[in-house]
Backbone as a printed PyTorch tensor [residue, N CA C, xyz], in Angstrom:
tensor([[[ -19.9410,  -31.5840,  -80.8490],
         [ -19.0650,  -31.3160,  -79.7510],
         [ -18.6070,  -32.6290,  -79.1070]],

        [[ -19.5210,  -33.5190,  -78.8060],
         [ -19.1610,  -34.8130,  -78.2320],
         [ -18.3030,  -35.5880,  -79.2280]],

        [[ -18.6950,  -35.5220,  -80.4870],
         [ -17.9750,  -36.2240,  -81.5410],
         [ -16.5270,  -35.7440,  -81.6040]],

        [[ -16.3100,  -34.4230,  -81.5180],
         [ -14.9510,  -33.8820,  -81.5600],
         [ -14.1570,  -34.3210,  -80.3370]],

        [[ -14.8140,  -34.3450,  -79.1770],
         [ -14.1390,  -34.7900,  -77.9670],
         [ -13.7040,  -36.2390,  -78.0870]],

        [[ -14.5990,  -37.1020,  -78.6220],
         [ -14.2480,  -38.5090,  -78.7910],
         [ -13.0470,  -38.6820,  -79.7080]],

        [[ -12.9880,  -37.8860,  -80.7640],
         [ -11.8560,  -37.9930,  -81.6820],
         [ -10.5490,  -37.5970,  -80.9940]],

        [[ -10.5850,  -36.6190,  -80.1060],
         [  -9.3770,  -36.1830,  -79.4090],
         [  -8.9450,  -37.2050,  -78.3610]],

        [[  -9.9220,  -37.7960,  -77.6640],
         [  -9.6210,  -38.7570,  -76.6080],
         [  -9.0160,  -40.0520,  -77.1450]],

        [[  -9.5040,  -40.5050,  -78.2480],
         [  -9.0370,  -41.7580,  -78.8280],
         [  -9.0460,  -41.6110,  -80.3440]],

        [[  -7.8760,  -41.5270,  -80.9500],
         [  -7.8270,  -41.2570,  -82.3890],
         [  -8.3280,  -42.4420,  -83.2360]],

        [[  -9.6180,  -42.6790,  -83.1780],
         [ -10.2320,  -43.7310,  -83.9850],
         [ -10.5820,  -43.1590,  -85.3490]],

        [[ -10.8310,  -44.0390,  -86.2580],
         [ -11.2660,  -43.5490,  -87.5630],
         [ -12.6900,  -43.0150,  -87.4380]],

        [[ -13.0380,  -42.0530,  -88.2990],
         [ -14.3340,  -41.3750,  -88.2100],
         [ -15.5180,  -42.3330,  -88.2230]],

        [[ -15.4680,  -43.3490,  -89.0550],
         [ -16.6170,  -44.2410,  -89.1740],
         [ -16.8790,  -44.9990,  -87.8740]],

        [[ -15.8250,  -45.3440,  -87.1380],
         [ -15.9930,  -46.0590,  -85.8730],
         [ -16.6530,  -45.1570,  -84.8340]],

        [[ -16.1640,  -43.9180,  -84.7250],
         [ -16.7390,  -42.9770,  -83.7720],
         [ -18.1930,  -42.7180,  -84.1310]],

        [[ -18.4630,  -42.4930,  -85.3860],
         [ -19.8310,  -42.2300,  -85.8390],
         [ -20.7480,  -43.4140,  -85.5560]],

        [[ -20.2860,  -44.6110,  -85.8720],
         [ -21.0900,  -45.8130,  -85.6500],
         [ -21.3800,  -46.0150,  -84.1570]],

        [[ -20.3620,  -45.8500,  -83.3170],
         [ -20.5460,  -46.0130,  -81.8720],
         [ -21.4900,  -44.9490,  -81.3060]],

        [[ -21.3300,  -43.7160,  -81.7390],
         [ -22.1860,  -42.6310,  -81.2640],
         [ -23.6370,  -42.8880,  -81.6670]],

        [[ -23.8500,  -43.3120,  -82.9080],
         [ -25.2050,  -43.6170,  -83.3760],
         [ -25.8090,  -44.7780,  -82.5950]],

        [[ -25.0130,  -45.7800,  -82.2750],
         [ -25.4950,  -46.9240,  -81.5020],
         [ -25.9620,  -46.4770,  -80.1150]],

        [[ -25.1480,  -45.6670,  -79.4450],
         [ -25.4900,  -45.1960,  -78.0980],
         [ -26.7630,  -44.3590,  -78.1290]],

        [[ -26.8950,  -43.4570,  -79.0930],
         [ -28.1010,  -42.6360,  -79.1590],
         [ -29.3280,  -43.4790,  -79.4880]],

        [[ -29.1820,  -44.5000,  -80.3110],
         [ -30.3130,  -45.3980,  -80.6020],
         [ -30.7560,  -46.1510,  -79.3520]],

        [[ -29.8040,  -46.6340,  -78.5630],
         [ -30.1320,  -47.3560,  -77.3290],
         [ -30.8260,  -46.4160,  -76.3500]],

        [[ -30.2980,  -45.2070,  -76.1870],
         [ -30.9340,  -44.2390,  -75.2940],
         [ -32.3550,  -43.9310,  -75.7400]],

        [[ -32.5490,  -43.7610,  -77.0370],
         [ -33.8890,  -43.4800,  -77.5550],
         [ -34.8490,  -44.6150,  -77.2150]],

        [[ -34.4310,  -45.8540,  -77.4550],
         [ -35.3020,  -47.0040,  -77.1910],
         [ -35.6480,  -47.1090,  -75.7050]],

        [[ -34.7060,  -46.8120,  -74.8290],
         [ -34.9480,  -46.9120,  -73.3900],
         [ -35.8100,  -45.7610,  -72.8660]],

        [[ -35.6090,  -44.5650,  -73.4070],
         [ -36.2860,  -43.3890,  -72.8660],
         [ -37.6150,  -43.0620,  -73.5220]],

        [[ -37.9030,  -43.6300,  -74.6780],
         [ -39.1290,  -43.2520,  -75.3790],
         [ -40.3950,  -43.6850,  -74.6500]],

        [[ -40.2910,  -44.6540,  -73.7520],
         [ -41.4570,  -45.1270,  -73.0190],
         [ -41.7140,  -44.3380,  -71.7380]],

        [[ -40.8210,  -43.4170,  -71.3960],
         [ -40.9800,  -42.6310,  -70.1780],
         [ -42.1110,  -41.6210,  -70.3350]],

        [[ -42.8740,  -41.4320,  -69.2860],
         [ -43.9260,  -40.4190,  -69.2870],
         [ -43.2490,  -39.0640,  -69.1320]],

        [[ -43.3720,  -38.2090,  -70.1420],
         [ -42.6050,  -36.9710,  -70.1500],
         [ -43.3220,  -35.7900,  -69.5270]],

        [[ -44.6280,  -35.8360,  -69.4120],
         [ -45.3480,  -34.6890,  -68.8730],
         [ -45.7160,  -34.9280,  -67.4090]],

        [[ -45.2420,  -34.0200,  -66.5590],
         [ -45.5270,  -34.1080,  -65.1360],
         [ -46.9550,  -33.6360,  -64.8700]],

        [[ -47.5160,  -34.0720,  -63.7380],
         [ -48.8170,  -33.5730,  -63.3150],
         [ -48.6860,  -32.1070,  -62.9120]],

        [[ -49.7640,  -31.3530,  -63.0800],
         [ -49.7300,  -29.9210,  -62.8160],
         [ -49.2650,  -29.6150,  -61.3920]],

        [[ -49.7220,  -30.3670,  -60.3910],
         [ -49.3130,  -30.0970,  -59.0140],
         [ -47.8160,  -30.3080,  -58.8040]],

        [[ -47.2210,  -31.2480,  -59.5430],
         [ -45.7710,  -31.4660,  -59.4580],
         [ -45.0180,  -30.2730,  -60.0430]],

        [[ -45.5120,  -29.7510,  -61.1680],
         [ -44.8670,  -28.5960,  -61.7970],
         [ -44.9460,  -27.3890,  -60.8720]],

        [[ -46.1130,  -27.1510,  -60.2910],
         [ -46.2940,  -25.9970,  -59.4050],
         [ -45.4150,  -26.1220,  -58.1610]],

        [[ -45.2750,  -27.3240,  -57.6210],
         [ -44.4630,  -27.5500,  -56.4320],
         [ -43.0090,  -27.1020,  -56.6340]],

        [[ -42.4380,  -27.3940,  -57.8080],
         [ -41.0270,  -27.0730,  -58.0690],
         [ -40.8490,  -25.7870,  -58.8820]],

        [[ -41.9220,  -25.0690,  -59.1180],
         [ -41.8850,  -23.8590,  -59.9330],
         [ -41.1560,  -22.7270,  -59.2050]],

        [[ -40.2730,  -21.9910,  -59.8970],
         [ -39.6280,  -20.8320,  -59.2710],
         [ -40.6760,  -19.7870,  -58.8720]],

        [[ -40.4220,  -19.0460,  -57.7890],
         [ -41.4030,  -18.0730,  -57.2960],
         [ -41.9460,  -17.0900,  -58.3470]],

        [[ -41.1110,  -16.5110,  -59.2360],
         [ -41.6910,  -15.5810,  -60.2250],
         [ -42.7480,  -16.2540,  -61.1220]],

        [[ -42.5170,  -17.4990,  -61.4920],
         [ -43.5160,  -18.2280,  -62.2840],
         [ -44.7670,  -18.4670,  -61.4460]],

        [[ -44.5680,  -18.8590,  -60.1980],
         [ -45.7080,  -19.1690,  -59.3360],
         [ -46.5870,  -17.9350,  -59.1270]],

        [[ -45.9580,  -16.7590,  -59.0650],
         [ -46.7100,  -15.5200,  -58.8310],
         [ -47.4610,  -15.0530,  -60.0790]],

        [[ -46.8070,  -15.1420,  -61.2420],
         [ -47.3660,  -14.5090,  -62.4330],
         [ -47.8370,  -15.4780,  -63.5090]],

        [[ -47.3640,  -16.6910,  -63.4960],
         [ -47.6900,  -17.6310,  -64.5810],
         [ -47.9470,  -19.0230,  -64.0310]],

        [[ -48.8640,  -19.1290,  -63.0980],
         [ -49.0990,  -20.3940,  -62.4150],
         [ -49.5950,  -21.4940,  -63.3590]],

        [[ -50.1920,  -21.1410,  -64.4830],
         [ -50.7310,  -22.1370,  -65.4130],
         [ -49.7070,  -22.6780,  -66.4080]],

        [[ -48.4760,  -22.1550,  -66.3610],
         [ -47.4320,  -22.6310,  -67.2780],
         [ -46.9830,  -24.0210,  -66.8450]],

        [[ -47.0440,  -24.9800,  -67.7790],
         [ -46.5640,  -26.3350,  -67.4730],
         [ -45.3440,  -26.6920,  -68.2910]],

        [[ -45.2190,  -26.0720,  -69.4710],
         [ -44.0960,  -26.3880,  -70.3470],
         [ -43.7350,  -25.1480,  -71.1600]],

        [[ -42.4430,  -24.9540,  -71.3600],
         [ -41.9390,  -23.8620,  -72.1920],
         [ -41.3210,  -24.5170,  -73.4130]],

        [[ -41.8280,  -24.1700,  -74.5960],
         [ -41.3560,  -24.7700,  -75.8470],
         [ -40.3150,  -23.8880,  -76.5060]],

        [[ -39.3500,  -24.5220,  -77.1370],
         [ -38.3710,  -23.8030,  -77.9390],
         [ -38.0580,  -24.6360,  -79.1590]],

        [[ -38.0850,  -24.0080,  -80.3050],
         [ -37.7310,  -24.6790,  -81.5540],
         [ -36.3410,  -24.2240,  -81.9630]],

        [[ -35.5960,  -25.1170,  -82.5590],
         [ -34.2460,  -24.7770,  -82.9700],
         [ -33.8910,  -25.5010,  -84.2620]],

        [[ -32.8600,  -25.0030,  -84.9150],
         [ -32.3240,  -25.6540,  -86.0990],
         [ -30.8990,  -26.0840,  -85.7920]],

        [[ -30.5630,  -27.3090,  -86.1510],
         [ -29.2420,  -27.8720,  -85.8880],
         [ -28.5160,  -28.0320,  -87.2220]],

        [[ -27.3630,  -27.4110,  -87.3320],
         [ -26.6010,  -27.4790,  -88.5780],
         [ -26.1010,  -28.9030,  -88.8110]],

        [[ -26.2040,  -29.3500,  -90.0720],
         [ -25.7140,  -30.6700,  -90.4600],
         [ -24.7970,  -30.5260,  -91.6650]],

        [[ -24.0190,  -31.5560,  -91.8910],
         [ -23.1400,  -31.5740,  -93.0490],
         [ -23.9850,  -31.5680,  -94.3160]],

        [[ -23.5180,  -30.8640,  -95.3290],
         [ -24.2430,  -30.7740,  -96.5950],
         [ -24.3280,  -32.1570,  -97.2370]],

        [[ -25.5460,  -32.6550,  -97.4820],
         [ -25.6940,  -33.9800,  -98.0950],
         [ -25.1540,  -33.9960,  -99.5250]],

        [[ -24.7620,  -35.1650,  -99.9910],
         [ -24.2480,  -35.2760, -101.3620],
         [ -25.3780,  -35.2980, -102.3850]],

        [[ -26.5370,  -35.7660, -102.0030],
         [ -27.6830,  -35.8330, -102.9030],
         [ -28.3260,  -34.4540, -103.0580]],

        [[ -28.5280,  -33.9850, -104.2920],
         [ -29.1780,  -32.6900, -104.4990],
         [ -30.5830,  -32.6210, -103.8830]],

        [[ -31.3160,  -33.7230, -103.9350],
         [ -32.6570,  -33.7240, -103.3610],
         [ -32.5940,  -33.5550, -101.8340]],

        [[ -31.6470,  -34.2270, -101.1840],
         [ -31.4860,  -34.0970,  -99.7410],
         [ -30.9700,  -32.7140,  -99.3680]],

        [[ -30.1250,  -32.1390, -100.2270],
         [ -29.6560,  -30.7710,  -99.9950],
         [ -30.8400,  -29.8160,  -99.9700]],

        [[ -31.7380,  -29.9840, -100.9310],
         [ -32.9060,  -29.1230, -101.0190],
         [ -33.8180,  -29.3090,  -99.8000]],

        [[ -33.9710,  -30.5440,  -99.3390],
         [ -34.8510,  -30.8230,  -98.1970],
         [ -34.3030,  -30.2530,  -96.8850]],

        [[ -32.9760,  -30.2040,  -96.7470],
         [ -32.3920,  -29.7780,  -95.4800],
         [ -31.9000,  -28.3330,  -95.4850]],

        [[ -31.9530,  -27.6430,  -96.6280],
         [ -31.4320,  -26.2760,  -96.6740],
         [ -32.3760,  -25.3150,  -95.9730]],

        [[ -31.8150,  -24.4900,  -95.1000],
         [ -32.5750,  -23.4830,  -94.3790],
         [ -32.2630,  -22.1100,  -94.9560]],

        [[ -33.2640,  -21.4640,  -95.5090],
         [ -33.0600,  -20.1040,  -96.0240],
         [ -32.8060,  -19.1280,  -94.8730]],

        [[ -33.3810,  -19.4150,  -93.7270],
         [ -33.2000,  -18.5560,  -92.5610],
         [ -31.7550,  -18.5990,  -92.0600]],

        [[ -31.1910,  -19.7970,  -91.9470],
         [ -29.8220,  -19.9660,  -91.4410],
         [ -28.7740,  -19.9380,  -92.5570]],

        [[ -29.2220,  -20.1870,  -93.7880],
         [ -28.3560,  -20.2110,  -94.9690],
         [ -27.3540,  -21.3680,  -94.9460]],

        [[ -27.7370,  -22.4810,  -94.3440],
         [ -26.9850,  -23.7350,  -94.4350],
         [ -27.9460,  -24.8860,  -94.1870]],

        [[ -27.4580,  -26.1120,  -94.2920],
         [ -28.3080,  -27.2910,  -94.1550],
         [ -28.5500,  -27.5820,  -92.6730]],

        [[ -29.8260,  -27.8170,  -92.3310],
         [ -30.1760,  -28.0200,  -90.9310],
         [ -31.3030,  -29.0420,  -90.7840]],

        [[ -31.4740,  -29.5030,  -89.5670],
         [ -32.6600,  -30.2300,  -89.1320],
         [ -33.3390,  -29.3620,  -88.0850]],

        [[ -34.6720,  -29.4360,  -88.0310],
         [ -35.4370,  -28.6770,  -87.0500],
         [ -35.9290,  -29.6070,  -85.9540]],

        [[ -35.9630,  -29.0810,  -84.7470],
         [ -36.4720,  -29.8450,  -83.6290],
         [ -37.0910,  -28.9300,  -82.5980]],

        [[ -37.8200,  -29.5240,  -81.6660],
         [ -38.4630,  -28.7610,  -80.6090],
         [ -38.1450,  -29.4280,  -79.2770]],

        [[ -37.9260,  -28.5960,  -78.2760],
         [ -37.6690,  -29.0900,  -76.9250],
         [ -38.6350,  -28.3940,  -75.9810]],

        [[ -39.0790,  -29.1050,  -74.9790],
         [ -39.9510,  -28.5400,  -73.9650],
         [ -39.3200,  -28.7060,  -72.6020]],

        [[ -39.3630,  -27.6450,  -71.8020],
         [ -38.8370,  -27.7120,  -70.4380],
         [ -39.9150,  -27.2370,  -69.4660]],

        [[ -39.8310,  -27.7200,  -68.2360],
         [ -40.7270,  -27.2460,  -67.1940],
         [ -40.1880,  -25.9050,  -66.6880]],

        [[ -40.9830,  -25.1120,  -65.9760],
         [ -40.5040,  -23.8160,  -65.4870],
         [ -39.2460,  -23.8820,  -64.6270]],

        [[ -38.9670,  -25.0220,  -63.9750],
         [ -37.7490,  -25.1160,  -63.1710],
         [ -36.5520,  -25.6310,  -63.9670]],

        [[ -36.7320,  -25.8680,  -65.2810],
         [ -35.6080,  -26.2150,  -66.1450],
         [ -35.4530,  -27.6810,  -66.4840]],

        [[ -36.3400,  -28.5370,  -66.0200],
         [ -36.2400,  -29.9650,  -66.3350],
         [ -36.7460,  -30.2100,  -67.7640]],

        [[ -35.9960,  -30.9800,  -68.5380],
         [ -36.4150,  -31.3060,  -69.8940],
         [ -37.5880,  -32.2700,  -69.8120]],

        [[ -38.6870,  -31.9250,  -70.4880],
         [ -39.8660,  -32.7860,  -70.4290],
         [ -40.3050,  -33.2860,  -71.8010]],

        [[ -39.7120,  -32.7720,  -72.8690],
         [ -40.1030,  -33.1980,  -74.2100],
         [ -38.9970,  -32.8740,  -75.1930]],

        [[ -38.6820,  -33.8270,  -76.0690],
         [ -37.7750,  -33.5960,  -77.1910],
         [ -38.4260,  -34.2290,  -78.4120]],

        [[ -38.6350,  -33.4340,  -79.4370],
         [ -39.3030,  -33.9460,  -80.6370],
         [ -38.3270,  -34.7160,  -81.5170]],

        [[ -38.8870,  -35.3840,  -82.5040],
         [ -38.0570,  -35.9490,  -83.5580],
         [ -37.4970,  -34.7810,  -84.3620]],

        [[ -36.4410,  -35.0230,  -85.1320],
         [ -35.8970,  -33.9860,  -85.9960],
         [ -36.5780,  -34.0530,  -87.3530]],

        [[ -36.7810,  -32.8940,  -87.9380],
         [ -37.4150,  -32.7780,  -89.2410],
         [ -36.4910,  -32.0170,  -90.1780]],

        [[ -36.6630,  -32.2520,  -91.4660],
         [ -35.8650,  -31.5060,  -92.4420],
         [ -36.2770,  -30.0450,  -92.4110]],

        [[ -35.3740,  -29.1790,  -92.8380],
         [ -35.6410,  -27.7440,  -92.7850],
         [ -36.7540,  -27.3080,  -93.7170]],

        [[ -37.0650,  -28.1190,  -94.7130],
         [ -38.1520,  -27.7510,  -95.6120],
         [ -39.5090,  -27.9160,  -94.9350]],

        [[ -39.5600,  -28.6630,  -93.8250],
         [ -40.8030,  -28.8180,  -93.0620],
         [ -41.0600,  -27.5540,  -92.2650]],

        [[ -42.3270,  -27.1730,  -92.1540],
         [ -42.6280,  -25.9650,  -91.3680],
         [ -43.5130,  -26.3240,  -90.1990]]])
C-alpha cells in the first residue's frame, strides 16, 4: 500500500522506490530493536479498558499471527518455501502482540510459510 502510494506521488522507477523503502525500514528496525517492548503489569492494568479490567485482569498481551502475501519468487526452491497451502499463494508469516488498550508491544521477524 505504501509502495503504491509512493509510485503515484513521484513516478520513480520501481527499483528506486524499493531501495528507498528497504533503507527506511532497515533504519527503523535498527533504531527500534533496542526498545523494551513489554510494559510492566501495573502499567498495562492502568491503561486497560474496563471490560478487560473486570474479566481478564491478568492479560498483558494479545497475540495475532498473520500471513503476508508476497510476489512469487523466481527460484523454485524459494517458491516452495514461501507457498502457503492455507492461503494458496506465496506468503511470509509473522506475529504481532498488542496490549489490551491497543498499543503494539511486539512484532516478530517474518518467516517463510513452510515454517510452522
